C-alpha positions in Angstrom: 88.0 -49.2 -80.8 88.8 -52.5 -78.9 86.1 -54.7 -77.7 84.0 -53.2 -74.9 83.6 -55.0 -71.6 80.5 -54.6 -69.4 81.0 -52.4 -66.3 79.1 -51.1 -63.3 79.7 -47.4 -62.8 79.0 -45.6 -59.5 79.2 -41.8 -59.7 79.2 -39.9 -56.4 78.9 -36.1 -56.5 79.3 -33.8 -53.5 78.4 -30.1 -53.4 78.6 -28.7 -49.9 76.5 -30.9 -47.7 74.6 -32.5 -50.5 75.7 -35.8 -51.9 74.2 -37.6 -55.0 75.0 -41.2 -55.9 74.1 -42.6 -59.3 74.7 -46.2 -60.6 74.8 -47.1 -64.3 75.5 -50.2 -66.3 77.7 -49.5 -69.2 80.7 -50.7 -71.2 84.4 -49.8 -71.1 87.4 -50.3 -73.3 91.1 -49.6 -72.9 92.9 -48.3 -75.9 96.6 -47.5 -75.4 96.7 -45.4 -72.3 93.0 -44.2 -72.5 89.9 -45.7 -70.9 86.6 -45.1 -72.7 83.3 -45.6 -70.9 79.9 -45.5 -72.4 76.6 -45.6 -70.6 73.0 -44.4 -70.9 71.4 -42.4 -68.1 67.7 -41.8 -67.6 66.5 -38.3 -68.3 65.2 -36.5 -65.2 62.3 -35.0 -67.0 58.9 -36.4 -67.8 59.4 -37.1 -71.5 61.4 -40.3 -70.9 64.2 -39.2 -73.1 67.7 -40.6 -72.7 71.2 -39.3 -72.4 74.1 -41.2 -73.8 77.4 -40.5 -72.0 81.0 -41.1 -73.0 83.8 -40.7 -70.5 87.4 -40.5 -71.7 90.1 -41.0 -69.0 93.8 -40.5 -69.5 96.5 -40.0 -66.9 96.1 -36.2 -66.9 92.6 -35.5 -68.1 89.0 -36.6 -67.9 86.4 -35.6 -70.4 82.6 -36.2 -70.1 80.5 -35.9 -73.3 76.7 -36.3 -73.1 74.3 -36.6 -76.1 70.5 -36.9 -76.3 67.9 -34.8 -74.6 70.9 -33.1 -72.9 74.0 -32.1 -74.8 77.0 -31.2 -72.7 80.8 -31.4 -72.5 83.1 -30.9 -69.6 86.9 -31.4 -69.5 88.9 -31.7 -66.3 92.7 -31.2 -66.2 94.3 -30.5 -62.8 95.4 -26.9 -62.4 93.6 -25.7 -65.5 90.3 -23.9 -66.2 88.8 -25.4 -69.4 85.7 -24.4 -71.4 82.6 -26.5 -71.9 78.8 -26.2 -72.6 75.4 -27.4 -71.6 72.3 -27.5 -73.9 68.8 -28.8 -73.4 65.4 -28.0 -74.8 64.9 -25.5 -72.0 68.3 -23.8 -71.7 71.8 -23.5 -73.0 74.9 -21.9 -71.5 78.7 -21.9 -71.7 80.5 -23.1 -68.7 84.1 -23.8 -67.5 85.6 -26.1 -65.0 88.6 -25.1 -62.9 90.0 -28.4 -61.8 91.7 -28.3 -58.4 92.6 -32.0 -58.2 92.4 -35.1 -60.4 93.5 -38.5 -59.4 93.1 -41.7 -61.4 93.7 -45.2 -59.9 92.9 -47.6 -62.7 93.9 -51.2 -63.4 92.7 -51.8 -67.0 89.2 -50.5 -67.1 88.4 -51.0 -63.4 89.2 -48.6 -60.6 88.5 -45.1 -59.3 88.8 -41.6 -60.6 88.3 -38.6 -58.2 88.3 -35.0 -59.0 87.5 -31.6 -57.4 86.5 -28.5 -59.3 84.9 -25.2 -59.3 82.1 -24.8 -61.9 81.7 -21.4 -63.6 78.7 -20.5 -65.7 79.2 -17.4 -67.9 82.3 -16.6 -65.8 80.5 -16.6 -62.5 81.2 -19.2 -59.8 78.2 -21.6 -59.7 79.5 -24.3 -57.3 82.3 -26.4 -55.9 82.1 -30.1 -56.6 84.0 -33.2 -55.4 83.3 -36.2 -57.7 84.3 -39.9 -57.6 83.8 -42.3 -60.4 84.1 -46.0 -59.5 84.3 -48.4 -62.4 84.0 -52.2 -61.8 84.2 -54.7 -64.6 81.2 -57.1 -64.5 81.7 -60.8 -65.1 
């Protein structure tokens, strides 16, 4: 993989009226037509465990893989419903994402990716989400 550049990542998630904004420092690399982003997020539990995330962005697909106290994988491709999973010490389940829209506006490793999807858990609609991922190269 090419050399990683430091980046600031701002992830905004909206579900109905609720909006969550998270910021992370990470690193990103551009390899051919694919942007790879790595960052570590704090665990929301009391044990202080960490979750390492890898985001892979191409023109037509976005994939989020998380490892650590939470293991999960979600893939987003506009117009398609794709399988994924979520595992933690307390629970595990299969999920799928039905991506309604995916737009990527990147210049190198910086820019914005937005997507909208329905989340299904065991085949049942669990929620509708609108997500934006803003990536800014740090100097």
